[in-house]
C-alpha positions, 0 to 999 in steps of 0.5 A: 547479525543484528537486524540493525546490521540487516537493514543497514545491508539492505540500506546499500543493496536498495542504493546500489541497485538506484545508482545502477538504474539511474546511470543505465537502465533509466526505469523508474526505482521502485520497479527497479529495486523490486526487479533487482531483488526478485532476480536475486532471489531466483538466483538463490532460490534455483541455485540452492534448489540444486545443491550449487549454494549453501546459503540459502538456508542462512538467506532465509533465516536472515530475512525472518530476522526482519519480521517484515510484518512489524517492519512496516506496521510498527516501523516505517510504515508512519514515515511514508504515510506522514511523507504522503500526507505531505504531497497532497494539495488540500484544495485538489482533495476538496474538490475531489471528496466526493470521489475519494470518500466513494472509491475508498468506503463503498469500492473497496468494500463491493471489491472484497465481496466480488472477490471473495465470492468469485473465489470460492465458486473458481475453488469449487470449480478446481476441487479445491476445499476452501471454505467462503469466510476465507475466500471473502479475507483474501477480498478484505487483504486484497482491495485496499490500494497500497498508498506506498507503491501508488504514491511512489510510481503513479502520483510520479507520472503526473497523471491529470488533476482530477485522475491524480488526486482521486487514485492518491487520496484513495489509496491514502485513506481507504486503508483504515476502512480496509482494516475494519473489513479484514479485522472483522472477515478475521474475526470470524474466520479465526476468532472465538467471538461472533462480531456482532453490530456494535462491535463492528461499529465500535470497531469502525468509530475507534480504529478510523473516527478515532485515527482521524479526529487524533490526526488532526489534534496532532496537527494542530499540537504541531501545527503552533510548535513549528510556528513556535520555533524559528529554527530552520532544524527544529523545525524539521526534528519536529516534524520527525516526530510525528511519524515516531511517537504519533504513530507510536502513540496511536497504537497505544491509544488504539486507533488508526496510526495510518490515519492519522499520519495521512491526516497530521501530513495533509494539516502540515504539508497545507496550513502549516506550509503556509503560515508556519514554517520559515522560508529556509525550511519551507524550502527544504521540507520538501526535499527532507522528506521526499530523501527520506521517502524514496530511502526507506521505499528502497528498504522496503520494495528491496524486501518485498522481492526478497521476501519470496525467498521465505515462501514454499510453494507447491503446484497448486499455488502456481495455479492458484497466483495465475487465477489470482492476478485477474481475478483482483484486476476483474474486483478493481475494474467491477468496483470502480466501473460502478462507481463511475456510474454513479460520478458521471451523472454530476461530474464529466470525466476523463475517457482514461479515469476509469482505465487508470485508476484500475490499472493504477490500483497497485498493491504492496507491502501492506497487503503481503503485512496483512497476509502474514498475519494469518495464522498458521495450521488451517490446512486445506490440503494435508497431504502436502501441507498445504494451509490457508495460510500458504495459499493466501501469502502466495495468491497476495505475493503474486497480485505485488508483483504483478502490481508493481512490476507489469502494471506500474511500467506499463500505467505510462502510456495510457496517462500520456493518451489521458493528457492528451485528451485534456489538452485537445479539451482545455483547447477545444474549450477556449 
């Protein structure tokens, strides 16, 4: 079966699950699709383990043929981030620019080292010989919040404006900085050359700053192209070129494609939407990209649920998975809490802000993709064939599944409480 056919069948399954959910269950679509895929994975795995299903190996082979890492990072990520950027309101982001910057930069770095060192001490307590560098690598890949998961779940709950802008803006921009941290620690752990201050600075300037500049240039070019066209179909086709050819060119130039797509998405969604689109396109462009976003998200979160079939679980893995979830939540809470110590010196915020940013800091496919990039073969428990890659992968997967299913489905009461507080405060100020 070709990869194209596999993706077609996965898309059909995702849409079918979404349809059943909308008719009967009425959960958030992303959560329903992930939960449905996990249930299918568990049934296939348990039945296959007991010899009841002969096609478990064939199912795993089919999933592996997709290459999850490439499918996300070199495939649909550009479309999802561009769609996310289109929905950002620039005046709101300007109002929260310093908060977003601190959360995207400082909080990510703080969380990386908090989780890394805490995990190292926990490993020492349970007598697991895991080097500090691998613990920091886990901290680096799990600390950035995932824009795809956040925009798919939290954004649609319509949190108070400042909270919503902070969590959306942070998730869209912290990938570039998080990638620099991950690549640096990855190079120390598995590379042949030791990174220097100069090499890290160069990497940051090239990837992060280069991605932002490239995105701005791309935004200007496509703004004028769209303004020059008065045909509705051509205007929408031009927007399709941005996350496809535009994202591919970012990889050729070795700049951050994700950051570029966020920047150009914000420019097209604000600047061009006001001045460049025809009246018909202005009304239809949001609906068009919402459909693209829903379709690709359905396939992606279905794959997140099914990818569990490709893992080999040992008893030690289950212990580490149970440790990973509260550890990552603690790191997230600490990084947000410390950031708000500074924020509160200049502004007053909704009392629910820290709780919502902690519980709503979801992890998703990007963390799994980074974990999949860790090379196999660095053995931690040789007698059981457990290596660093397996440990980091199962821990990352447990955090991702918990954040999507549990955090995503239980954050609504927090947001509703924050809305009530906002309404009461507004009424008292009158």
